[in-house]
C-alpha positions as CSV (number, residue, x, y, z in Angstrom):
1,X,77.6,111.8,112.7
2,X,78.4,109.8,109.5
3,X,77.9,106.0,109.7
4,X,80.9,103.7,109.7
5,X,81.0,100.4,107.9
6,X,82.8,97.6,109.8
7,X,83.5,94.3,108.1
8,X,84.0,91.2,110.3
9,X,86.7,89.3,108.4
10,X,88.5,86.1,109.3
11,X,92.3,85.9,109.4
12,X,92.4,82.1,109.6
13,X,91.1,81.3,106.2
14,X,91.9,84.4,104.1
15,X,95.0,85.8,102.5
16,X,96.4,89.2,103.6
17,X,96.7,90.7,100.1
18,X,93.3,89.6,99.0
19,X,91.6,90.8,102.2
20,X,93.6,94.1,102.3
21,X,92.4,94.9,98.8
22,X,88.7,94.1,99.7
23,X,88.9,96.3,102.8
24,X,90.6,99.1,100.8
25,X,87.6,99.0,98.4
26,X,85.2,99.2,101.3
27,X,87.2,102.2,102.7
28,X,87.1,103.9,99.3
29,X,83.3,103.3,98.9
30,X,82.6,104.6,102.5
31,X,84.9,107.6,102.0
32,X,87.3,106.6,104.7
33,X,84.8,105.3,107.2
34,X,85.6,101.6,107.0
35,X,86.7,99.4,109.9
36,X,87.8,95.8,110.4
37,X,86.7,93.5,113.1
38,X,89.5,91.0,113.1
39,X,88.4,87.4,114.0
40,X,89.8,83.9,113.9
41,X,88.0,80.6,113.4
42,X,88.6,77.3,115.2
43,X,86.5,75.0,113.2
44,X,87.9,72.7,110.5
45,X,84.7,72.7,108.4
46,X,85.2,76.4,107.6
47,X,88.7,75.7,106.4
48,X,87.5,72.8,104.3
49,X,84.6,74.8,102.9
50,X,87.0,77.6,101.8
51,X,89.6,75.1,100.6
52,X,92.2,76.6,103.0
53,X,93.1,73.4,104.9
54,X,91.9,72.3,108.3
55,X,92.0,73.4,111.9
56,X,94.7,75.6,113.6
57,X,95.4,75.4,117.3
58,X,94.4,78.4,119.4
59,X,97.8,79.9,119.8
60,X,98.7,79.4,116.1
61,X,95.4,81.2,115.1
62,X,96.3,84.3,117.1
63,X,99.9,84.2,116.0
64,X,98.7,84.1,112.4
65,X,96.2,86.9,113.1
66,X,98.9,89.2,114.4
67,X,101.1,88.5,111.3
68,X,98.1,88.9,109.0
69,X,97.2,92.3,110.4
70,X,100.8,93.5,110.1
71,X,101.0,92.3,106.5
72,X,97.7,94.1,105.6
73,X,99.0,97.3,107.2
74,X,102.3,97.0,105.3
75,X,100.3,96.6,102.0
76,X,98.1,99.6,102.7
77,X,101.0,101.8,103.5
78,X,102.8,100.7,100.3
79,X,100.0,101.6,98.0
80,X,99.8,105.1,96.3
81,X,96.9,107.1,97.8
82,X,94.9,106.9,94.5
83,X,95.9,103.3,93.6
84,X,92.4,101.8,94.2
85,X,90.6,104.9,92.8
86,X,91.5,104.9,89.2
87,X,88.8,106.1,86.9
88,X,88.3,104.1,83.8
89,X,87.8,107.1,81.5
90,X,90.9,109.0,82.6
């Protein structure tokens, strides 16, 4: 059975378009065997470290996570199948 690559990625201090593109790259490199472990973070030091602001309350983090996943799915469905696979010499 082929291996799967799963990235644990935070929805609290990332942006949907940026993360969707990184995960699409992982999916391309793994030939469609990429997964996403969606997590949130409750500590303010992570937000400060990533320059994304401070702490979010528990309910707000999960509300943001739901919206984040929906936005990423919309982005993926809007891209042409070969959008991330352009070959530089062609």
